[in-house]
VEXDREN-2710 file (C-alpha; in Angstrom, 1 decimal):
% VEXDREN-2710
k/r/px/py/pz
1/MET/-118.4/18.4/-35.0
2/THR/-120.3/17.3/-31.9
3/GLN/-122.9/19.8/-30.8
4/VAL/-122.3/21.5/-27.4
5/TYR/-125.7/21.7/-25.8
6/HIS/-127.0/24.6/-23.8
7/SER/-127.2/23.6/-20.1
8/ASN/-130.8/24.7/-19.9
9/ALA/-132.0/23.7/-23.4
10/ARG/-134.9/21.2/-23.6
11/THR/-134.3/20.5/-27.3
12/ASN/-131.4/20.1/-29.6
13/GLN/-130.7/21.5/-33.1
14/HIS/-132.1/18.4/-34.9
15/GLN/-135.4/18.6/-33.0
16/ARG/-135.7/22.3/-33.6
17/LYS/-135.3/21.7/-37.3
18/ILE/-138.1/19.1/-37.3
19/ILE/-140.3/21.6/-35.4
20/GLN/-139.7/24.4/-37.9
21/HIS/-140.5/22.2/-41.0
22/SER/-143.3/20.1/-39.5
23/THR/-146.9/20.4/-40.5
24/SER/-148.1/19.0/-37.2
25/THR/-149.9/21.2/-34.6
26/ASN/-148.0/22.8/-31.7
27/ILE/-149.8/20.5/-29.3
28/GLU/-148.8/17.4/-31.2
29/LEU/-145.2/18.5/-31.4
30/ALA/-145.1/19.4/-27.7
31/LYS/-146.3/15.9/-26.8
32/ARG/-143.8/14.3/-29.2
33/PHE/-140.8/16.1/-27.8
34/ASN/-142.1/16.3/-24.2
35/ILE/-141.9/20.1/-24.1
36/ASN/-144.2/23.1/-23.5
37/VAL/-146.5/24.3/-26.3
38/LYS/-144.9/27.8/-25.9
39/THR/-141.5/26.3/-26.6
40/VAL/-142.8/24.8/-29.8
41/ALA/-144.2/28.2/-30.9
42/LYS/-141.0/29.9/-30.0
43/HIS/-138.8/27.7/-32.2
44/LYS/-141.3/27.9/-35.1
45/LYS/-140.9/31.7/-35.2
46/ARG/-137.1/31.6/-35.1
47/GLY/-135.1/31.6/-38.3
48/ASP/-132.3/29.3/-37.1
49/THR/-131.8/26.4/-34.7
50/LYS/-128.8/27.7/-32.7
51/ASP/-128.7/27.8/-28.9
52/LYS/-129.4/31.3/-27.5
53/SER/-128.2/32.7/-24.2
54/SER/-130.6/32.4/-21.2
55/ARG/-129.2/35.7/-19.9
56/PRO/-132.0/38.3/-19.4
57/ASN/-132.1/41.2/-21.8
58/THR/-131.8/43.7/-18.9
59/ILE/-129.8/43.0/-15.8
60/HIS/-130.5/45.0/-12.6
61/TYR/-127.4/45.4/-10.4
62/SER/-127.5/46.2/-6.7
63/LEU/-124.6/48.6/-7.1
64/ASN/-124.5/51.5/-9.6
65/ASP/-121.5/52.6/-11.5
66/ILE/-120.6/55.4/-9.0
67/GLN/-120.7/53.0/-6.1
68/LYS/-118.6/50.5/-8.0
69/GLU/-116.0/53.2/-8.7
70/VAL/-116.0/54.2/-5.0
71/ILE/-115.3/50.5/-4.1
72/ARG/-112.5/50.5/-6.7
73/VAL/-110.9/53.6/-5.3
74/ILE/-111.0/52.4/-1.7
75/ARG/-109.6/49.1/-2.7
76/VAL/-106.6/50.4/-4.5
77/LEU/-105.9/53.1/-1.9
78/THR/-106.0/50.7/1.1
79/TRP/-105.8/47.1/-0.3
80/CYS/-107.7/46.1/2.8
81/PRO/-109.2/42.6/3.0
82/LEU/-112.6/41.9/1.5
83/ASP/-114.4/41.8/4.9
84/ASP/-112.9/45.0/6.0
85/LEU/-113.8/46.6/2.7
86/VAL/-117.4/45.5/3.1
87/ASP/-117.6/46.8/6.7
88/THR/-116.2/50.2/5.4
89/ILE/-118.7/50.8/2.6
90/LYS/-121.9/49.3/4.1
91/SER/-122.3/52.5/6.1
92/SER/-122.7/54.4/2.8
93/PHE/-124.1/51.8/0.5
94/GLU/-127.1/49.9/2.0
95/LYS/-127.3/47.3/-0.7
96/ALA/-123.6/46.4/-0.5
97/ASN/-122.8/42.9/0.7
98/ARG/-119.9/40.5/0.5
99/SER/-121.1/38.8/-2.7
100/ASN/-121.7/41.9/-4.8
101/VAL/-118.6/43.7/-3.6
102/TYR/-116.5/40.6/-4.5
103/ARG/-118.1/40.4/-7.9
104/THR/-117.3/44.1/-8.4
105/LEU/-113.7/43.5/-7.5
106/GLN/-113.5/40.5/-9.8
107/LYS/-114.9/42.5/-12.8
108/GLN/-112.4/45.3/-12.1
109/GLY/-109.5/42.8/-11.9
110/ILE/-108.6/43.7/-8.3
111/SER/-110.1/40.8/-6.4
112/SER/-106.6/39.6/-5.5
113/VAL/-104.1/41.8/-3.7
114/PRO/-100.9/42.4/-5.8
115/LYS/-97.8/41.0/-4.2
116/ASP/-96.2/44.4/-3.8
117/LYS/-99.3/45.6/-1.9
118/MET/-99.7/42.6/0.4
119/ARG/-97.5/44.1/3.1
120/GLU/-99.5/47.3/3.1
121/ALA/-102.8/45.3/3.3
122/LYS/-101.4/43.1/6.0
123/LYS/-100.5/46.1/8.2
124/PHE/-104.1/46.9/8.8
125/LYS/-104.9/43.5/10.1
126/GLU/-101.8/43.2/12.3
127/TYR/-102.8/45.7/14.9
128/GLN/-103.2/44.1/18.2
129/PRO/-106.0/44.9/20.7
130/GLY/-105.8/48.5/21.8
131/TYR/-106.3/50.3/18.4
132/LEU/-109.7/52.1/18.9
133/HIS/-111.9/53.8/16.3
134/ILE/-114.0/56.5/17.9
135/ASP/-116.8/58.5/16.4
136/VAL/-120.0/60.5/17.4
137/THR/-123.4/59.9/15.8
138/TYR/-126.7/61.6/16.3
139/LEU/-129.6/60.1/18.2
140/PRO/-133.2/61.3/17.8
141/LYS/-134.7/64.1/20.0
142/ILE/-136.6/62.8/23.0
143/GLU/-138.8/65.2/24.9
144/GLY/-137.3/68.1/23.0
145/GLN/-133.7/67.1/23.9
146/ARG/-131.1/66.2/21.3
147/TYR/-128.8/63.3/22.3
148/TYR/-125.5/62.0/20.9
149/LEU/-123.9/58.6/20.9
150/PHE/-120.1/58.4/21.4
151/VAL/-119.1/55.1/19.8
152/CYS/-115.9/53.1/20.1
153/ILE/-114.8/49.8/18.5
154/ASP/-111.5/47.9/18.8
155/ARG/-110.0/47.1/15.5
156/ALA/-108.6/43.7/16.4
157/THR/-111.4/42.2/18.5
158/ARG/-114.4/44.3/17.1
159/THR/-115.4/44.8/20.8
160/LEU/-117.9/47.6/20.9
161/TYR/-118.6/50.3/23.5
162/TYR/-120.7/53.5/23.5
163/GLN/-122.3/56.0/25.7
164/VAL/-125.1/58.6/25.4
165/TYR/-124.4/62.3/25.9
166/LYS/-126.5/65.5/25.6
167/ASN/-123.7/67.3/23.8
168/LYS/-120.7/66.4/21.6
169/THR/-118.1/68.5/23.4
170/ALA/-114.4/68.1/24.2
171/ASP/-115.3/67.5/27.8
172/ASN/-117.6/64.6/26.9
173/ALA/-115.0/63.2/24.5
174/VAL/-112.5/63.1/27.4
175/ASP/-115.1/61.6/29.7
176/PHE/-115.8/58.9/27.0
177/LEU/-112.1/58.2/26.7
178/ALA/-112.0/57.6/30.4
179/GLN/-114.9/55.2/30.2
180/CYS/-113.3/53.3/27.3
181/LYS/-110.2/53.0/29.4
182/ASP/-112.2/51.4/32.2
183/PHE/-114.3/49.3/29.9
184/TYR/-111.6/47.6/27.8
185/PRO/-109.5/45.1/29.6
186/PHE/-106.4/45.8/27.5
187/TYR/-104.1/48.8/27.3
188/ILE/-105.1/51.4/24.7
189/SER/-102.3/52.2/22.3
190/HIS/-103.9/54.1/19.4
191/ILE/-107.1/56.1/18.8
192/LEU/-108.4/57.1/15.4
193/THR/-111.0/59.9/15.2
194/ASP/-112.3/62.3/12.6
195/ASN/-111.5/66.0/12.7
196/GLY/-114.5/67.1/14.8
197/LEU/-114.0/69.9/17.3
198/GLU/-114.7/67.5/20.1
199/PHE/-111.6/65.6/19.2
200/THR/-109.1/68.1/17.7
201/ASP/-108.3/71.8/17.0
202/ARG/-106.8/70.8/13.7
203/PHE/-109.1/73.2/11.7
204/ALA/-109.8/75.7/14.5
205/ARG/-106.5/77.5/14.5
206/GLY/-106.4/78.7/10.9
207/ASN/-104.1/75.9/9.7
208/LYS/-104.1/72.1/9.1
209/THR/-101.9/71.1/12.0
210/PRO/-103.3/70.2/15.4
211/SER/-101.7/72.1/18.3
212/GLY/-101.6/69.2/20.7
213/ASN/-103.2/71.3/23.3
214/HIS/-106.8/70.2/22.7
215/ARG/-108.3/68.5/25.8
216/PHE/-108.7/65.2/24.0
217/ASP/-105.1/65.3/22.8
218/LYS/-103.9/66.0/26.3
219/ALA/-106.0/63.2/27.8
220/CYS/-104.4/60.8/25.2
221/GLN/-100.9/62.1/26.0
222/GLU/-101.5/61.4/29.8
223/GLU/-102.2/57.8/29.0
224/SER/-99.4/57.4/26.4
225/ILE/-102.0/56.9/23.6
226/GLU/-101.3/57.9/20.1
227/HIS/-104.2/60.0/18.7
228/ARG/-104.5/59.8/14.9
229/LEU/-106.8/61.8/12.7
230/THR/-108.5/60.9/9.4
231/ALA/-107.7/62.8/6.3
232/PRO/-110.2/65.6/5.6
233/ALA/-113.3/64.5/3.7
234/THR/-112.4/60.8/3.9
235/PRO/-114.9/59.1/6.3
236/GLN/-114.1/55.8/4.8
237/THR/-110.8/55.9/6.7
238/ASN/-112.7/55.5/9.9
239/GLY/-115.2/53.1/8.1
240/MET/-115.1/50.5/10.8
241/VAL/-116.9/52.7/13.3
242/GLU/-119.0/54.4/10.6
243/ARG/-120.4/51.0/9.7
244/VAL/-121.1/50.0/13.3
245/ASN/-122.9/53.3/13.8
246/ALA/-125.4/52.2/11.2
247/THR/-125.7/48.7/12.7
248/ILE/-126.5/50.2/16.1
249/LYS/-129.2/52.5/14.7
250/ASP/-130.7/49.7/12.6
251/ALA/-131.2/47.5/15.7
252/THR/-132.5/50.3/18.0
253/ILE/-133.7/53.7/17.0
254/LYS/-134.8/52.7/13.5
255/ALA/-136.6/49.6/14.8
256/GLU/-138.4/51.0/17.9
257/VAL/-140.0/54.2/19.2
258/TYR/-138.9/55.2/22.8
259/LYS/-141.1/57.1/25.2
260/ASP/-138.1/58.5/27.2
261/ILE/-134.3/58.5/27.4
262/ALA/-134.2/55.7/30.0
263/GLU/-136.0/53.4/27.6
264/LEU/-133.6/54.3/24.8
265/LYS/-130.6/53.7/27.0
266/SER/-131.9/50.4/28.2
267/SER/-132.4/49.2/24.6
268/LEU/-128.9/50.4/23.6
269/ASN/-127.3/48.6/26.5
270/GLN/-129.1/45.3/25.6
271/PHE/-127.9/45.6/22.0
272/LEU/-124.3/46.3/23.2
273/ILE/-124.3/43.1/25.2
274/PHE/-125.7/41.1/22.3
275/TYR/-123.2/42.6/19.9
276/ASN/-120.2/41.8/22.0
277/THR/-121.3/38.3/23.1
278/ASN/-123.4/36.9/20.3
279/ARG/-123.1/38.8/17.0
280/ARG/-121.0/36.9/14.5
281/HIS/-118.3/38.8/12.5
282/GLY/-117.0/37.4/9.2
283/GLY/-113.7/39.1/9.7
284/LEU/-113.1/37.4/13.0
285/VAL/-114.0/34.1/11.6
286/LYS/-111.4/34.5/8.9
287/GLU/-108.6/36.1/11.0
288/LEU/-108.8/34.4/14.3
289/LYS/-111.2/31.5/13.6
290/VAL/-113.6/32.8/16.2
291/ARG/-117.2/34.2/15.9
292/THR/-117.8/37.0/18.4
293/PRO/-115.9/39.9/20.0
294/CYS/-116.1/38.0/23.2
295/ASP/-114.4/35.0/21.6
296/ALA/-111.8/37.2/20.0
297/MET/-111.0/38.8/23.3
298/LYS/-110.4/35.4/24.9
299/GLU/-108.3/34.3/21.9
300/TRP/-106.1/37.4/22.1
301/LEU/-105.7/36.9/25.9
302/LYS/-104.1/33.5/25.1
303/LEU/-101.9/35.0/22.3
304/GLU/-100.8/38.2/24.0
305/PRO/-101.5/38.2/27.7
306/ASP/-99.2/41.1/28.4
307/LEU/-101.6/43.4/26.5
308/PHE/-104.3/42.9/29.1
309/LYS/-104.8/44.6/32.4
310/THR/-107.3/41.9/33.5
311/THR/-108.7/38.7/32.1
312/ALA/-111.3/38.7/29.4
313/HIS/-113.6/36.6/31.6
314/ALA/-113.5/39.1/34.4
315/PHE/-114.0/41.9/31.8
316/PHE/-117.2/40.6/30.5
317/ILE/-118.6/39.8/34.0
318/THR/-117.8/43.3/35.4
319/ALA/-118.1/45.6/32.4
320/LEU/-121.1/44.1/30.6
321/ASP/-123.1/43.1/33.6
322/GLY/-122.3/46.5/35.1
323/MET/-124.0/48.2/32.1
324/VAL/-127.2/46.3/32.7
325/GLN/-127.3/47.5/36.3
326/ARG/-126.8/51.2/35.3
327/GLY/-128.9/51.0/32.1
328/GLU/-131.0/54.0/33.0
329/THR/-128.1/56.3/34.0
END
């Protein structure tokens, strides 16, 4: 039978047999076979001439078993695309990336979506511009004052918007919704939030059903917007905005120290413009064959012009440039 050589082997079985039975020195054998002296010594100590695996004895994985199990659970519950899955879990698992998540799915046998689940997985992607994910995240105290960042991202275009507030109240949530309505050039159809008191009275009335009388709910009703809530204790449901919260912080408050709130707001506004006009998104490249939220907005304008109140071009001129002018407010 013909020997199948190890891809990284510098010697074959015949040469190893000669090395093991030779009376020559290690240096002489190394020169004869054009190999390292250590390699000669290694084969002399071995009791056989078979190829051995070059795999390390201990493999250190970026993701632990618990994290892999969380990835598995989210995958089988949502069957969302790989890029959306990565965006969802990166807010919780810092070392997660597209490669190690895909390897985890492969090892678990769920890298491909089953045929009977494809329709469910596709539904997540088929939302048009106007499905907004909204959340509130903490900002550091500046001059003794705590600040909060209301964050919104559109599911279809990944277009981002946020605003700084001193409190996370229902009044501020309604104000933020009004700003989102002015900021986005398309009509808002759906909003997904968590169950915070600034968004719902779902758990403030002694039961698990929202009354519909919360200020945020009423503001949505006035605009014919469907307000949806995440299931309790499932932040991954709103993972798109959870992930972007971490992205914002990594680029601003975790990277710089600000002397006052005006400096912080200026930095946040600069990153917002960069994110919408220059930051590349793998999901957009795969779904729309575009790179940035700005490109996605323009592409959707071509595909579904009736969804828009104004043109994407006018949107980025008025909305983004307007933020620069009021950066300290």
